[in-house]
C-alpha positions as CSV (number, residue, x, y, z in Angstrom):
1,M,125.3,66.4,147.9
2,V,123.2,68.5,149.8
3,V,125.8,70.6,149.8
4,F,126.6,70.7,145.9
5,V,123.1,71.5,145.1
6,T,123.4,74.6,147.5
7,A,126.5,75.4,146.2
8,I,125.0,75.3,142.7
9,S,121.7,77.5,143.6
10,L,123.3,80.3,145.9
11,A,126.1,80.5,142.2
12,F,122.7,80.6,140.1
13,A,121.4,83.3,142.8
14,V,124.5,85.6,142.6
15,V,125.1,85.6,138.7
16,S,121.1,86.3,138.2
17,L,119.7,87.3,135.1
18,P,119.8,90.7,134.4
19,W,115.8,91.2,133.6
20,Q,115.0,89.1,136.7
21,P,114.7,90.5,140.7
22,L,117.7,89.6,142.9
23,E,114.4,88.5,145.1
24,V,113.0,85.8,143.0
25,D,116.8,84.1,142.7
26,V,116.9,84.0,146.3
27,V,113.8,82.6,146.6
28,A,114.2,79.6,144.1
29,A,118.0,79.2,145.6
30,V,116.2,78.5,149.1
31,A,113.6,76.5,147.4
32,V,116.0,74.0,146.0
33,C,118.1,73.8,149.1
34,V,114.8,72.9,151.2
35,A,114.1,70.1,148.6
36,A,117.6,68.9,148.2
37,A,117.5,68.5,151.9
38,L,114.0,66.7,152.6
39,C,115.1,64.2,149.5
40,W,118.1,63.6,151.4
41,S,116.2,63.1,154.9
42,L,113.8,61.1,153.3
43,R,116.0,58.5,151.6
44,P,115.9,54.8,152.8
45,A,118.5,53.5,155.7
46,Q,121.2,51.8,154.8
47,R,121.2,48.0,156.4
48,P,123.9,46.6,157.9
49,T,126.4,44.5,156.1
50,R,125.5,41.2,157.3
51,I,128.2,38.5,157.6
52,A,128.4,34.9,158.4
53,V,131.2,33.0,159.2
54,I,132.3,29.9,157.7
55,G,134.5,28.0,160.2
56,R,134.8,27.2,164.0
57,Q,131.7,28.9,166.2
58,R,134.3,30.6,168.5
59,A,135.7,32.7,165.4
60,V,131.9,34.4,165.2
61,V,131.9,34.6,169.2
62,A,134.5,36.5,168.9
63,L,133.9,38.8,166.0
64,I,130.8,39.4,168.0
65,E,132.4,40.4,171.0
66,E,134.9,42.5,168.9
67,L,132.1,45.0,167.0
68,E,130.6,45.5,169.9
69,I,133.6,46.9,171.7
70,N,134.4,48.9,168.9
71,G,131.5,50.2,168.4
72,I,130.8,49.4,164.8
73,A,126.7,49.2,163.8
74,D,127.1,49.4,160.4
75,H,128.1,45.5,160.1
76,T,126.2,42.6,162.0
77,T,127.0,39.2,162.2
78,V,124.2,36.8,161.4
79,G,126.0,33.2,162.6
80,W,128.4,30.8,161.3
81,I,128.9,28.1,158.5
82,A,130.1,24.9,159.7
83,T,132.0,22.8,158.3
84,D,132.6,19.0,157.8
85,R,134.9,19.0,161.3
86,C,132.6,21.2,163.6
87,V,129.5,20.8,163.3
88,V,128.5,20.4,166.8
89,P,128.2,24.4,168.6
90,A,130.2,25.0,171.7
91,F,127.7,28.0,172.8
92,P,123.7,28.3,172.4
93,C,124.3,31.8,170.1
94,P,125.4,32.5,167.6
95,E,123.4,30.0,166.0
96,A,125.0,27.0,162.7
97,L,123.4,28.6,159.5
98,G,124.2,25.2,157.8
99,G,127.1,23.3,156.2
100,I,129.3,24.4,153.5
101,G,127.3,21.9,151.1
102,Q,124.3,24.4,151.6
103,L,126.0,27.7,150.9
104,A,124.1,29.2,148.4
105,S,120.4,28.5,149.9
106,V,121.8,29.6,153.0
107,V,123.2,33.0,151.8
108,R,119.7,33.5,150.1
109,E,117.8,32.5,153.1
110,H,119.4,34.7,156.0
111,R,120.8,37.7,152.9
112,I,124.3,37.5,153.9
113,D,126.7,40.2,152.0
114,L,130.1,38.7,153.3
115,L,131.6,35.8,154.0
116,L,134.4,35.0,156.2
117,L,136.6,32.3,156.1
118,G,138.6,30.9,159.6
119,S,141.5,29.9,159.6
120,D,140.8,26.3,159.7
121,V,138.5,26.3,157.3
122,P,139.1,24.3,153.8
123,R,139.0,27.0,151.3
124,L,139.0,24.9,148.5
125,A,135.7,23.5,149.2
126,V,134.1,27.0,149.4
127,F,135.8,28.2,146.4
128,D,134.3,25.1,144.7
129,E,131.3,25.5,146.4
130,L,130.9,29.2,145.4
131,V,132.0,28.5,141.7
132,R,129.1,25.8,141.5
133,S,126.1,28.1,142.5
134,R,127.6,31.5,141.1
135,N,124.5,32.0,139.5
136,Q,121.9,31.2,142.4
137,C,123.9,33.5,145.2
138,A,125.6,36.9,145.2
139,V,128.4,37.8,148.4
140,R,131.4,39.1,148.9
141,V,134.2,36.6,150.5
């Protein structure tokens, strides 16, 4: 965006109006560039995409390790959502956020942006819960 504003500003400076001195246009172009750069630097920082994994805790641990190894900082793993078959955690971290029946409240409470489904997850149960709570939470799967 800064490049676009700079290009437009410089184009106006080059094609100056005949009754204005060139210095006025150059000063205006520089002022617009400085304002654009200031607005760009003050924009709010993007928060990382918050991920929850539905399934086994081992999948979340593997995902965390993979994100760290590859230096991916724009995604963060919040925790895991247990299915009925895997309620007991095998590791102390990451934390269990809840079960499939509490999917809407977990997504809202932890501000989840993305749900990843493990290979052993009953997909129909997850989709049924998402359809049932479609007005309560917005999340990508």
